[in-house]
N, C-alpha and C positions, 0 to 999 in steps of 0.2 A: 348960512344957508347952504353952501356946498356940503358941509358935514351933515346937515339935516337931510339933504337929498340922497346922499350916499347911504345914510342909515335907513331911510325909507326904502330905497332900492334893494338894500340887503334884506330887509324884512319881507319884501315882496318875493324875492328869489327863494328865501327860506320857506315861505308859505307854499310856493309852487312845488318845491322839492318834497315838502311834507305831504302835500295833497297827492302827488304822484305815488309816493310810497304807500299812502293810505288806500288808494285805489287798488294797487297791486296786492296789498295784504288782504283786502276785501275779496279779491278774486281767488287768492290762495285759500282763504277760509272756506269759500264755497266749494272749491275742489277737494279740500281735505274732508269737508263734511260729506261730499259725495263718496269718497273712498271709505269713510267710516260706515256709511250706509251699505256700501257694497260688501264690506268685510262682515257686516252683521247678517246680511241675507244670503251671501254666497260663501261657500267653502269649496275651493277648487282643489282637486286632488288628481294627480297624474295616474293614468292607467298603467299598470305594470304587473309583472308576475310576482309570485310569492318568494322567489329567491333574490339574491343580491348580485349585481353585476351589470355590465354594459348590455348584455343580451336582453335584459328585462326592462330596459328604459324605452319609453315612448314620450312624445310631446303631445299626446292626446289627453284632453282634460275631461274629467267627470265634474259636472256642475251640480253641486248640492245646493239647490235654491229653496230656501224655506225661512220662515220666521225663526229668530234665535230661540233655542230651547231654554228652559229654566236652568238646566245644567250649565249651559254656556254662559248665561247671565250671571249665575252664581260663581262660575269660574272667573269671570271678569272682575266681579266685586272682590273676590278673595285675592286675586293677583294685585288689584289696586291697593288693598289693605296691606298686603305683605310688602309691596314695593314702597309704600309710604313709610312703613316702619323701618325698613332697611335704609331708606334715604335719610330719615331723621337721625339714625345712628351714625351714618357716614358723614353727615353734615357736622358732627362734632370734631371730626378729624381735620387737620390742616389740609388746605387744598393741594399743596405740593406733594404731600404724602399720599393723598388720595390719587393723584395723577400717576405717581410712580407705581403704586399698587395696581392701578387699572392697566397701565401699559404692560406690567409684568404678567398680570393675569391673562390679558388678551394674547400675549405672545406665547406663554406656556401652554394655554389651552389649545391654541392652533397647532403648536408643535406636537402635542400629545395626540391630537386627532389625525394629523398627517402620519405620525409614526404608527398609529393603530391601523390605518388603512394600508400603508406600505405598498403603494401602487408602483408597478414596474413598467406599465405602459398606459397610454391614454387613448381613448377611442373617439374623442370629439373630432369631427372631420376637419375643421379649420385648424385645430391644434396639430393634427397629423401633417397637414400640408405645410404649415409654417415650420414645424420641426424638420420636415424633409428639405425645405428650401434652405433653412439655416445650416443643416448638416452638410449640404452641398457646398456652401460658402466656406464653412469652417475647414472642410477637408480639401478645398481647392478643386472640387469636382464640377467645374464650370460647364462641361458638356451636358450635365444633367439639365441645364437651363436651355438647351437647344430646343427649338420648336419640333424637331424630329424625334426627340427623346421619347421612347416608349409609346409611339403613336399606335403601334400594334403590339398587343400583349404576347404575341408569338415570336417577337424578335430575339429575345434572349432570356436566360434564366433569371437575370436581374429584374427584368420587367415583369416576368411571370410571378416573381416573389413579392412584388409591390402590392399593397392593399388595393383592391379594386376601386374603393371609394376615394383614393388619393390620386388626383390628376398629376401630370408632370408639373414641375415648377413654372415652366413657361405658360402652360395652359391656365394654371391657377391664377398667376399674376396678370394674365391677359383678361381674366374675369374681374379680378379685384386688385388693381394696381395700388390702391391705398393700403393694402395689407403688407406692403413692403416695410412700412413703418413698424407695425407690431412684430414683424419678423426680426427686426434688429434687436429686439429684446431677447428673442430666442438665440440669436447669434451671440449676444453678450453672455447669457447664462450658459449656453452650450460651450463657449470657448473656455469657461472656467471649470465647469462641472461635467461636461460631456453633453452631447446633443440630446441624448435620450434619458437623461437623469431627471425623471419626473419628480422625485422627492425634493431635489435641490430647487427646482423651479417653484414648487409649492412653498418651500421655506422662504424663498425670496418674496413670494406673495405675502407670507405671514409677516415679514418685516415691514413690507409696504403698508399693510393694513394696520399694523401697530402705529406706524407713522401717521396714517389717516386719523386714527383716534386722537393723537396729539393735536393734529390740525383742527379737528372738530372741536376739541377742548378750547383751543385758542379762539376760534370763531364764537364759541359760546361765551367766553369772557367778554368779547367785544360787543355782543348784543345785550349784555347787561346781566349775566348770571352772577348770583352771589354764592355764598357757601351752600345753601340749600339747592340752588340751581345746578351747581357743579356736582353735588352729591347725586342729584337726580340724573344728570348726564352720565356719570360714571355707572350708576346702577342700570340704567336703560341699555347702555352699550354692553356692559358685562353680561347681561341676560338676553342679548340678541343672538339667537342661535344662527340665523343666516350670516351675520357678520363673522362669527367664529368659524363657520364652515366655508366661507367665501374663498379662502386661500387654496382650497383643493381644486378649484376650477383652473385648469392648466391653460390659461389664456391671459393676455396682458390687461384685462379689464381692471383688476384690483390695483395693479401697479400704476396704470395710466390715470385712474381716478385719484389715487393717493397723491401722485406727483402734481396733478392739476390743482387739487385742493390745497396742497402745500404752497404752490405758487400764488394762489388767491390769498392765503394767510400772509404771505410776504407782501403782496400788494396792499393789504390792509395796514401793514406797518408803515407804509408811505405816508399815511395820514396822521401818524404820530411822530413823524420826523421833526426835528428842531430846525433843520436848515433845508433850503430848496434843493441843494445838490443831493442830500440824503433822500429826499422824497423821490426825485427823478431816478436815482440809483435803485431804490426799492421797486419803483414801477417797472423799470427796464428789466431788472432781475426777476421780478415776479412773473411778468409775461413770458420771459424766456423759459422759465421753469414750467409754466402752463403749456407752452408750445411743445416741450418735451413730452408732457403727459398726453397731449392731443395726438402726437405722432404715434403713440402706443394704442390709442383708441380714438378714432376720428370724431365720433359723436360727442366727445367731451369738449368740442368747440362751443357747445352750449354753455359750459361753465365760463369760458373766456368771454363770450357775449354777455353773460350775466354780470361778470366783473366790470365790463365797459358800462353797462347800465348803472351799476352801483356807483362807479366813478362819475357818471353824468349827473346823478342826483347830488353827489357830494359837491361837484363843481358848481352846480346851480345854486346850492345853498351857501357856499363860501365865496363864490365869485372869483376863485383863483383859476382863471381860464387857462393859464399855462399848464396846470395839472392835466387838464383835458387834452391839450395838444401833446404832452409827453405820453399820456396813456394811449392815444390813438396811434402815435408813431410806434410805440412799443408793441401794441397789438398787431400792427402791420408787419413788424419784424418777426414776431412770433408766428404769425400766419404763414409768412414766406418760409420760415423754418420747417413748418409741417409739410411743405411740398418737396423738400430735399430728398427724403429717402428713396422715392421711386427713381429720381434722376441718378442717385448714387448707385443703386442696384443695377439699373440699366447700363450705367457706365462700366461697372465691374464685370457684368456678365456679357456685355456687348450685344444686348438684346433690346428690342423695343416692344413694350407691353401694350402700347396703344392706350386708348381712353377707358377701356373696360366697360362694365355695365353702368348705365346712368344711375344717379341717385334717385331719380323718379321711380326706378324699378322697385326700390324698397317701399315706396308708397303704394305701388300696385300690390305688393305683398301684404302691406298693412290693411288694405281695403278688400283683400281677396277672401272669399268664403267658398270652400268646396267640401263636398260630402266626405267625411272621414278625416277631416283636418280641423284644427282649432281655428276659429275666426282670426284672421290677421297674422297667422304664424307662417313659418317658412314652407314654401312649396318650390318646385323646380321651374316655375314660370320664367323668372329672369334668365336662367341658363338656356331654356328652350328658345326664348326670344333671341338670345345672343347667337345661338347656332343657326337659327332660321334666317337671321339677317347677316350672317357671316361677320359678326362683330361690328357692324356699321352703327356707330354711336347715334347718328341722327335718326336712323330708322328705329332703333330701340327706343329712343326718346319719344318718337311719334306714337309708337305702339303703347307706351306707358301713358302718355297724355290722353289718348283715346279711351283707354281702360278707366283711367281716373275720372274722366268726364262722364262716362257711362254709369259708373258706380255712384257718383254724386247725383246724377239725374235720377237714378233709381231710388236713392235715399230720399230725395226731395219729393218724389211721387209716392213713396211708401214710408212715411215717418215711423210707422210701427216696426218695420223691418230694420230701420236705422237704429232705433232704440234697442231692439233685440241684439243686433250685431255688435254695437259699441258697448253695451252692458256686458255681454259675454267676453268681448275682447279685453275690456278694462278689468273685469274680474279675474281673468287668467293672468294678467300682468300684476295687479295690485292686491288681489284678494287670495292669491295662492300663498299660504303662509310661509313656505320654505324658500320662496324665490328661486326655486330649482337647485338650491345648494345641496340638498340630499341626493338628488339625481346625479349631479355632477361629481359628487363625492365617490360615486361608484362607477363612473364612466371609464373603466379601464380594467386592468388585470392586477389582482392583489397577490403579493408573494405568498400569503397564507390563505388565499381563497375567501377573504372577508369573514373569517371566523371570529368568534369572541364578541367584543364590544361593537365593532362595525355591523356584524350580522344582527345584533339585537336592536341597534339604533336605526338601521336602514331597512328592516323588514319586520313583518309580523306585529306582535303586541307593542314592542318598543317603538317602532316607527309610528304606530297609531297614537301612542301616548305623547310622543314628541311633537307630532303634527298638531295634536289637540292643544298642547301648550303654546306652540308657535301661533296657532290661530287666535287664541285668546290674547297673547302678547301683542299681536299685530293690531287687534281692535283697540286694546288699551293704549297703544302708542298713538294711533290715529286720534283717539279722544284727547290725549294729553297734547298732541300737536295742535289740534283745533283750539283747545283752550289757550295754548301759547300764542297762536296767531291772533286770536281775538284780543288777548291781553296786550300784545304788541301793537295792534291797531289802535286800541284805546289809549295806550301810553303815547303813541305818536300824535294822536289828536290833541292830547293834553300837553304836548311838548312845546306849544307855542310860547308859553311863558318862560320855559327853560330849554332852549334849543339843544338838540343832541350833538354829541361830538361827531366829527367827520368820520372817524373809524367806525362808530356805531351805526351811522347812516349807511356806510358802505356794507358792513357785515349783514345788517338786516335786509338791505336791498338785495345783496347777492344771494342769500339763502332763499329769499322769496322768488327772485327772478330765475335762479337756477332750477328750482323745483318746478316752477311753472313751465319753463322751457322743456324740461324733461318730460313732464306730463303731456304737453301739447305735441312734442315730437313723437312720442310713442302712442299717442292717440291715433296717428295716421301711419306711422312707420311700422316696419316689421316688428311683431310682438315677441317678447321673450322676458320672462320674469327676471332672469339673471342680468338683463339690460336695465331694468327699472330699479333693481336693488340699490345702485349708487344714489339715485335720486330719493329713494326711500330713506336712506341714511342721512340725507340732508335735513330730514324732519326732526332728527334727534335733538339738536340744540334748541329747536323751537318747542319740542315736547318738554324738554327740561325747563324751559321758561314757563310753560304751562304749569308744571308741578310747582315751580317756585311761586307762581301766582296763587295756586291753591293753598300752599303752605302759609302764605301771607294772611290767609283768612282764619288760621288757627293759631293759638298761642305758641310762641317759640321762646327759646332762651335769648337773653340779651345779646349774646355773641352772634346768633344767627340773624337777629334783627339789625345789627349795626355794621357788621363787617362786610365789606364789598369785595368783589373780585380784584386781585392785584393787576396792575397794568402790565 
């Protein structure tokens, strides 16, 4: 009787875990379907001049809202057929060889693009401020962190020579104390290659993105990709232009995301460990790695929370409660790690940056709409509020709360305006096919003035053709991802007779929860396509699963039908 009771309890727990994952996948399917519709009826293009360079960049969007043309539909069908042919051919190759070729292709392509651009400076305001702060630390110029440094531009030639858009380090970190974490990456890179070595920073990004591809490959294995699925994942990643251009964005987004996903892949290995101590070690190590990634980009805490959700579903299913305790403790340690950079920098510089701008202010940005700006994108509202309240955190929070309440009341009273606002905001984030990578590839000065290949790709006819391809590829990816999520939902429902492995439950839950978290965050947060790109990339293993499911419906060779992914 005790054995029967334990077996019954285990079955109930497994059913609860399976039901929760099914609900989450259902919600993800609905959201991916929404994004697919948006990509069909919207094509967002940034307004810019005819030439290439930082002076021609804007964050104002042209919304091309219309039913998809026959040319667009034909392009989607053609790309679908070409991809399926390529995938079928690659599926004949051993997985390890495919992975090696994919990693080499991604790395080489990024290096070639970086070399073609040959940027000597970078104009993104946050990048300039972080480079400035890192340069002061590297050179031991701690007086630059003084509150009195360059308060007046007439004080010295040094202050007059500083870019007007770059505040003093103390002012910048008083606004954004959490940016001390990303600055540490600039300190690391600058200490080795020089503070203003833009190409070296981009090459480090390229290495990180190549590692990200390997981590996504591993997660794809865990969710159940076979030879065809891995071939699909390789093909989709190799043909994703935003991924291949991501490294040119001189900011720690790519590195932070890659490190965090690598930590998640390590956490997944905990559920394949043979011994309890190995499981605990993998959990602790994985969360610490995630913590390092979150230091470099704070919003990737979403990935850590998604990992905790994945572990929760695993623990509910297998009833190994000690795994949950170890995970929560590891998460707590990693979270505390993310708070260290600001304390370290304050200690080194002997300054106090205060609490900065409240996180609620980024929701005010995400809900803001002003003439001449894209809905939900950056405006100077938080900085103006900071100065008007003299940096008082409580007063800033109160202003933000009042604004958010007013906007939500307005949306409740005028649902039509709410639909208009959020459809345009979501379209600018998820239906802009380049995810801003083309813009940020030219956000600086080139040693050769963007001539040759960069000029063709980033302006004129070449840019139009590339954007058209990316637009079609984005829609096809959403369609594949929708098919994959639905297939995974169905397989989860059918898994009652043959329960999934713990690692599979974790990987599927993580990919679902992380994407949902990213979508919901940027539904209300400050909008930017380069911010949603990482969460878009999390759809690729699911899209590959969708291709795998589609290929199951057509005749395949015995090898493709029988051989599963290696553990």
